[in-house]
C-alpha positions as CSV (number, residue, x, y, z in Angstrom):
1,M,-4.6,-14.4,-21.0
2,K,-0.9,-13.7,-19.2
3,L,-1.9,-9.8,-19.8
4,L,-5.5,-10.0,-17.7
5,Q,-3.3,-11.6,-14.9
6,Q,-0.9,-9.1,-15.0
7,A,-3.9,-6.5,-14.5
8,Q,-5.6,-8.4,-11.6
9,E,-2.5,-8.7,-9.9
10,M,-1.1,-4.8,-10.0
11,Q,-4.9,-3.4,-9.3
12,G,-5.0,-6.4,-5.8
13,R,-1.7,-4.3,-6.0
14,M,-3.5,-1.0,-6.0
15,K,-6.3,-1.8,-3.9
16,K,-3.9,-2.6,-0.8
17,L,-1.7,0.8,-0.7
18,Q,-4.9,2.8,-0.9
19,E,-5.9,0.8,2.2
20,E,-2.5,1.5,3.4
21,L,-2.8,5.5,2.6
22,E,-5.9,5.0,4.8
23,N,-4.8,4.0,8.2
24,M,-1.4,5.8,7.6
25,T,-1.3,9.3,10.0
26,L,0.9,11.8,8.8
27,T,0.9,15.5,11.3
28,G,1.7,18.7,10.3
29,T,2.6,21.3,12.0
30,A,2.7,25.5,11.9
31,G,3.6,27.7,14.8
32,G,6.3,25.9,16.8
33,G,4.3,23.0,16.8
34,M,1.5,25.2,19.0
35,V,-1.5,23.4,15.9
36,T,-0.3,19.9,15.0
37,A,-3.2,18.5,12.1
38,E,-3.2,14.6,11.5
39,V,-4.1,13.7,7.8
40,N,-4.2,10.0,6.7
41,G,-2.0,9.0,3.7
42,R,-5.1,10.5,1.5
43,G,-4.6,13.8,2.4
44,M,-8.2,13.6,4.3
45,I,-7.7,15.4,7.7
46,R,-8.7,14.0,10.5
47,R,-7.7,15.6,13.2
48,V,-6.5,20.1,14.0
49,K,-4.5,20.3,18.0
50,I,-4.6,23.7,19.0
51,D,-2.2,24.9,22.6
52,P,-4.2,26.9,24.2
53,S,-2.2,29.8,24.3
54,V,-2.2,30.9,20.4
55,V,-6.6,31.3,21.5
56,N,-5.9,34.8,21.5
57,P,-10.1,36.3,20.6
58,A,-9.4,39.0,19.8
59,D,-6.6,37.9,16.8
60,T,-8.7,34.6,15.3
61,E,-6.9,35.7,11.6
62,M,-3.6,34.5,14.0
63,L,-5.1,31.2,14.7
64,E,-7.0,31.3,11.8
65,D,-3.4,31.3,9.0
66,L,-2.0,28.5,12.3
67,I,-4.6,26.1,11.2
68,S,-4.0,25.9,7.2
69,V,-0.5,26.0,7.2
70,A,-0.8,22.9,9.3
71,V,-3.4,21.3,7.6
72,A,-1.2,21.7,4.3
73,D,1.8,20.2,6.4
74,A,0.6,17.5,6.5
75,Q,-1.5,17.3,3.1
76,R,2.1,17.8,1.3
77,K,3.6,15.2,3.7
78,A,-0.1,13.0,2.9
79,Q,1.2,12.9,-1.4
80,E,5.3,13.3,-0.7
81,R,4.3,9.9,0.4
82,Q,1.8,9.0,-2.4
83,Q,4.4,9.3,-4.4
């Protein structure tokens, strides 16, 4: 009976932690802050911001790389927070 009660308490704590992660915002950057990505504590993307000065129609590959780096940085921070 006591083991069941402990399991239920742990389940409640895990649910609370999951809710806290959902409400958390972590930011990753690339290009010296020219591109930022915001994710929740679970790593789900909420927003990507791009400084207009890095938008060059002739070089979209650079912008794609900056976005990827910013998102990966934010998701890494979320993963660290989860641990």
